[in-house]
N, C-alpha and C positions, 0 to 999 in steps of 0.2 A: 569467682569472677562471674558476674551476671551480664549478659548481653541484652540490649534492647535495640529496637529498630531506630535508625536515625530520625530525628524529629526536627522540623523547621518551624521557626517562629512565623506567624502569619497575622495579617491585618484582619479586621472584622469582615472585609470583603472576601476573605479566603485566599488571598494571594500572598506570597512570600515577600517580605521587605527586600528591597534591593541591597540594603546594607547588611543583611543577616545571612549567615551561612548555616546549612544543616549541621547538627551536632550529633555525636554518638555518645551514649551513656555507658560507662564501664564502672561497675561497683558504685553506682549512684552518683558518679562524678561526671559532669558534662565535659565532653572532649570534642574538639573540632574533627569533622569527618575528613580524613585524608585517604587517598588511594593506597599509600604504602601501609597504613595501619591495618587494612584488610588483608594484606599479603604477609604481615609480620607473624611469625610463629608464636609470639608472645600473646596474641589474642586468639589463637586457633583453639576452639573448643571441640566437642564431639561433632563429627560430620556424618552425613548419611549418604550411602550410595543411592543413585537414582538410575533406573533403567526403564525402558519402554519396550514392550514386546507385543506388536500387533498380532491379532489372530489371523490364521491363514484364510485367504480369500480364494475361493474356487470359482473360476469363470469358464464353464464348459463351452466348447464350440457348438455351433448349430449345424446339424447335418441336413442337407437338402433331401426331401423325399425322392424316392426312385421314380424315374419317368415311366410312363406307359406308352407302349408302341403296339401297332397291329400285330396280332399273333399269326404269322404266316408260316405255312408249311416249309420245312427244310427238305433238302434233297439228299438222299443217302445213296451211296454206291459202294460196292465191294472193292472197287478199284481205287477210288479217291474221294476226298471230301473237299475238293478245291472249289466247287461251285455250289454255293448255298444261297438261300434267299434272305429275307429280312431277319436281322438278329434280334434276340430277346433283350430286354433291358439289362444293362450291365450291373452286376454286383461284384465289386472288387474282391479278388480271391486272396490276395496276399497282403493287402495293406489295411489291417483291421485294428490298428493302434487307436487307443482312446485319445480324445483331445487332451492336450496338455493342460495342467493346472497352473494358475499363477499364484504362487505362494508368497505371502508377505514376509519380509526378512526382519530380523530383530537387531536392535542396537547392542553394542557391548554393555555388559552389566557393571563394569568397573569404573564408570565415569563418576568423578567425585564432584559434588556440588559445593562450591565455596561461598555461595551467596543465595539466600532464599529466592531471589528473583530469577536466578539463572535456571532453575529447574523447569520453569515454564518454557524457556527458549529451547530446551533440548528436544521437546516434542516435535518441533519443526524439522528435526533431522531424520525423522522416520522416512522410509521409502515412499509411503503413501503421501506424506506431506510434501516431499521433494517433487514427486510426480505432479501433485496438484499445483505447486508453485510454478513448475516448469510450464504446465498448460496455461496458467494464468499469464505468465510472461509472454508466451506465444500469442495469446489473444491480445494482450496489450500491445505487442509489437505490431500485429496486423492492424489493429485500430490506429496505432500511432502512425504507421506508414500511410494509412488512409487519410488521416487528418493532415499529414505532411504534404502528400501529393494530391489532395482532394479526395473525392469519393471513388475514383477510378479503381483503386486496388480492392476496396471492400466490395464494389460491384462485381469485379472479376471473380473474387473468391465465391460470392454467392451464386454466380452463374455456373461456375465449374462444379460446385458441390450441391447445387439445388437446395440451398438452405440459407441461413443467415447467421453470422457470427454471434449475434446477440441471442437469437432464439435457440441456438445450439449450445448455449452456455452450460446447460445442465449436463449434456453429454461430455463437454470438455472438462467439467469439474469432477463428475462421478465416473467417468470412463465409459467405454463402449465395449460390449461383448462382441468380439470378432467372430464371424462365421469361419468354420474350418472344415476340411475334408480329410478325415483319417489322420489328424494331427498335422496337416499341412494347410497352407493358405495358397489358393490358386486364383490368379487374376488374369482374366482374358483381356488381351490388348489387341484391338482390331483397328485397321486403318482403311479409310476410304478417301475419295477425291471429290466429295460434294462441293467443296469450295473452289474447285478448278473447272471452269466452264469449258475448257479445251480438252478435258479428259473424258473419253467415252466410257459408259458404264460406271459413272462416278459413284453411285450408291452401293456398288458391290464391295464386299469386304476383301480388298486386294491384299491386305497383310493381316495374317492371323497368327498370333503368338500367345503362348501361355507362360506367364511368369509364376513359378512354383517355388516356395521355400518352406523349410522346416524351422519354426521358431526355436526349437530346442537345440538342434545341432548347428543352426546358423548356416546351413548349406541350401543350395537351390540350383535351379536351371531355367533356361529359356528354351521352350520347345516351339519350333515353327511348324504350322500345319499348312501343307501346300494348298494354295487357293484352287487348284485344278482337281482336287480330290473329288471323285464321283460318289455322291451319297444320295440317299433317299430322303426327300423332303415331303412330308405328308401332303401339304397343299399344292405341291408343284411336281411331284414325281421325282425321277432321278435327274439331278442337276449337279453342277459343280458346287462345292461347299460355300464358295463366296456369294452364291445367290441367296443364301439364307437371310442376309440383311435386308432383302427386298420384301420379306414376308411381314406385312404390316398388321395382319389380324391374328397373330399368334398369341395364345393365352392359355397357360397351363400352371397349375399350382406349383410353387417352388421355383418358378422362373420369372424373369422380367417379361413384360409384354413386348410384343413387336419383334423385329428382326434379330436383335441381340439375344432375346429369349430363345428364339428358334435355333440360333447358332449354338447357344449353351446346351440345348437339349440334344442336338446332333453330336456335339463333342462328348457328352456324357453317355449317350446310348450307343453310338457307334465306336468311339475311340476309348471309352472308359475313363474319361477325364472329367471329374466333377469340378464345377466352377463356383467360386464364392463371390467374386466381384467382377465387374467388367468396366472397360473404358474404351469407347469408340472415338478415335481421334482422326480428324481430317488431316490430310497430308500438309495442308497449309499451316496447321498448328505446329507440325514437326519442323517445317522450314523456319517459322518465326521463332520457335523455341531454341533452335540451334543458333540463330542470330542473337537471341537475347542473352545467351551465356557466353557469347564471344567466339563461337565456333567450337568444333569438336575435333579431336585427333584420333585416328585409327591406323592400323597397320594393314596395308594392302598386300596380300600374298597370292597374287595370280600366278598360275603355272606358265603364263606367257612372260618372257623377259621384258617385254615392252610395258607391262602393266595391264591396264584394262582400257578398252574403248567401247562405248555403247553408241551404235549408230542412231538409235532412236532419240536419245537425249543429247547426243554429241558430247558426252562426258568423257574426258580423257585424264587418267591418273596414273602416275608411276607406281611401281612396287615400293614398299617401305612405308615409313610413317608419314602421313600427310594430314594437314589441318584443313578441314572442310568448312566452307561457308554454308549458310542455310540452303541456298540454291543447289550447291554441289551435293549436299547431303540428300536433298529431295531427289535429285537426278540419280544418285546412286541407289536410293531406295526403290527406284523404278527400273533400274538397268537390269536387263536379262539377255542382252545380245540381240535384240530386235533391230530392224533397220530396213530401209528401202534397198532395192536391187542395186548393186554396184557400190554400196557403202557397207563395208564388211566390218562387223564387230570383232573384237578379240579379247581374250582374257576372262571370258565368262562362259566356260565350257559346259556348265551344268544348268544353263538357262535360269529358270525360276529358283532352283536350289542355290545357285550362286547369289541371286538377289536376296533371298531370305537369310543367307549367311551374313551378308553385308548389313541387312536390317538389324539383325541381332547385335552385331558389332557396334553399330551406331547407337542403338538403344542403351547399351551398357555405357558407352562413352558419354551419352547425354546425361544419364543418371549420375555418373561420377562428376561431371563438370557442374551440374546443377547443385550438387551437395558440397562443392569445393568452397574453401574459405573465401576465395575471390568473388564468388557469386552470393553466398549467404550474408557476407558483410557489406554488400552493395545494394542499398534500397532501390536504386534505379533498375538494376538487373532483375531483382525480385519482382518489381512491378511489371517490367517488360515480359517476364516469364509468365506471370499470371494473365496478363493481357493476351499473350499468344494463345493460351488455352481457353480463355473465357468464352469465346464465340465458336470454338472449333472442337469442343470435346463434350461427350455425353457419357455420364457415368452414374452408377447406382451407389457410389460411395458418398457418405456424408463427411462433414468436416471432422466429426468425432471418429469416424472410421479411419480417416487418413492419419490422425494423430495416433490412434491405437496401432495402426499398421506400422507407423514409424518406430514406435516403441518395440513392437514385436520383431521387426526386422533389424533392429539395432544390433550391430555385430556381424551382420552378413557381409562378407567380402565380395563386392561387386566384381572384382577382378578374377574371382574364382568361380563365378557362376558358369555352369556347364552350358554350352551352346550346341543344341542338338536338333535333329529333324529325322524324319523317317527315311531310311536308306532307299536309294533307287540305283539299281545296278550292283555289280559286285557278286560275291559268291552266294550270299543269302539276302537278297533284296526284300524289303517289306512292301515295295510298290512296283508296279509295272505299268507300261503304257496301255491305253485303251481307246478305241474309237466307238462312240455310241452308234449303233446301227440305225437308229431313228433320226437323230439330229445331225449325225456326222461329226460331232464335236470331238476333238482330241482331249483326253482326260487321263487321270491316274486312278487306278483301282488297286486293292490289295493283291499281293502276289498269289495268295491262295484262291483268288477269284472274286467276282462281283459280290459285294456286300458281305464277304467273309473277313471280318475285321479282327479275328482272333489274335493274330500276330501283333497288330497295332495296339490292341488293348494290353497285351502282355508287355509291350515295349514301355508303356507308361508304368506298369508295375515294376519293370526292371529298373526304371529310373528312380522309383520312390521306395523300393523295398530294401530292407537290411539283410535279407536272406541271401547268402552267397550264390546259391543255385539260381535264384530268380534274377540276380544281378548279371549273371553270365548269359541269360537268355537262350538256353539250349533248345535246339529243334530236333525232332525225332521222326523217323519213318518206321512204321511197323509193317513187317511182312509176315503173313501167316504161312509158315512152312509145316504146319501140323495137319492132322486129319480132323481137327475140330473146327466147325464152321462158326464164324463170328467171333473168334478168339481175339483178333486184333482190335476190333471195335470195343470190346469190354476193357482191354488194357489201356485204351486211349484216355478214358476218364481218370484212371489211377495216376497216370503220368502227368496229366494236366493239373491234377490236384497237388502235385509235388513241385510244380513250377516249370515243367517242360511244355513246349509247344509241339503237338503232333501235327506235322504239316501234311501227312498223307498216310493212308493205310491201303494195303493191297495184298494179293496172294503172291507168294514166291513162285518162281517158275517150276519148282518141284518141291516135294516134301524132303525134309532133312531130319535125321534122328536127334540132333542136338541143337540147343539154342545158342545163338552167337550174337555178340554186340560188335558191330563194326564202327570204330571210332575214327571220324574224319576231322577232328579238331586240331590235330598236330600239337596236342598238349596245351592248347589255349584256354580250355575250360576245365580245370582240374576239379573244382567242387562238383560240377555236374557229372563228370566221369565217375568220381568216387561214389556219389549218391546213386547213380544208375546201376553200378555194379552191385550195390546192396539191394536194390529193388528187384533186379532181374538176375537169376542164377544162370549165368552163361559165361562163356569165355569172351574176353575183350581182345579184339585184334584190330589191326589197321586194314584199310581197304587194299593195301598192296601185299597182304600176307600170302596171296596165291591160292587160297582155299576157294572151293566152289561157292560157299556161303558168302565170302567176301566179294566175290564177283557180282553177286546180286545187288551190291550197294553202288556199283558204278553208274547206275542210271538215276541216282538221287543226289541232291546237293545239301541235304540236311546234315546236322552235326553228327548224328548217330543213326545207324540203320540197324534195327533189332530184327533178326531172323528168328522167329518163334518156332522152334522145332517140336518134334513129337514128344520130347521129354518135358514140355512146358507144364507147369503146375499152377493153376489159378490161385492157389493159396500163397504163392511165394511173394506177392507184393501186397501192400496195404493201401487202402483208399483214404487214409487219413489226410486231410488237406495240409498243405505246407503252412508253416507259421513264420511270421517275420522275426 
């Protein structure tokens, strides 16, 4: 039985006659072409498996060059290292993972082609083709909305991403290589009040958050940086970190120009947080965006049974789930318990820390609402959302970056994003209050002292590392109880390479014959305790053991106090850095 392709009769003009149907030839006999004849086993001849297996595509991340800072002398002391001067550029110790690769997947190889024309169609089922078609659908949708509602949406898209949906077509089709930092993508989200003429200091970055996620594990966190953190700004001297946005003449390789570039440089150098992209959003955009999606719902959990009341904004909300309008969301984003005399706020016990907690809550709620079916399926809401951001956002992301970010973050559960900030108060605070002796400003500085950001840098490593010791964030005090001078200072480097933070070093009140590890964790940091007992050959006791050595630990709040006795052997610990 011989098969031939179906052939249709045609006129001399090349078109098929209306009264003629295509015919199929079997063993030289013309047969009408019928759908069922192609499915009948009577005509099934030898068939060929078809498969498509694209080659792997590797798209490495881009690492930003390390910043340079003035090399200023540090201050050493036999008693403590809590007061040091300008830090050196940060090189992350623990997070050295390579950027992830994007590997093309292959289709099943057992797909059977029952018609010669169908083999070509199967190519469009490859992941690359699907991604391409999805991007084209997105572009068509954006253009379609623009044609439907006029040019307002396209204009808004271009304003937000500083490009053009047509000129960026190549990036949309071929993809964009995302910048990454140690296998993570870090986006700086800063807020100001330039659009509010009634807000003093409108250009200051009053809200500073870092959205960080791992494209491989689909996990992430939102970290708030207190606006009152006292930092060194090269062109301004010591100032609150929110003043960085006022630096208009900043220019360094690897950073954006202007204030956002200066803020990125400070975050990287002082706090050890590399930034890949930024978005500076005016508070007016936040208000309009919340209104555009129809409001957001969050859970108010104030320690006050009445809920919260902010005398500055006059915002009053009960505890529990509440739906906020744009104005209420804006008021809550500013609420920190301020107010005039006689008008007392309540439910905001931690001032700016309470405010940043609510900011993170509302950001996640806005993300979720904007990505909900009710918004994505409503062209009017999409247009309103873009219009809200078009004149009130400044970012270094292109349209291609945004599409690539959406793909990279696909699968990240927004409800499980960690919401964190640097601790203030408690047993092991990372920050403490400070009054600048020159300007008299109230500010926040690291607990270890002015410009000593070691613990804050380690906190970022704690959030991003897969090493259990680093995740626990252990702190150590080293007391030299031997007759060897400088012994504690040498051991400090060894422990820090293993993921511990040495908060202070000092001499013990007297010499002791044996080394002792005083454990103050109450069993809360098992991995760190196990590793420390391997690094240091000494007995592990609690601070209540009653020994003289344990009594030395009562003056310190660190997790462990190591009393280095006369039996100390420098060879007992290794300086090999910790690995993820």
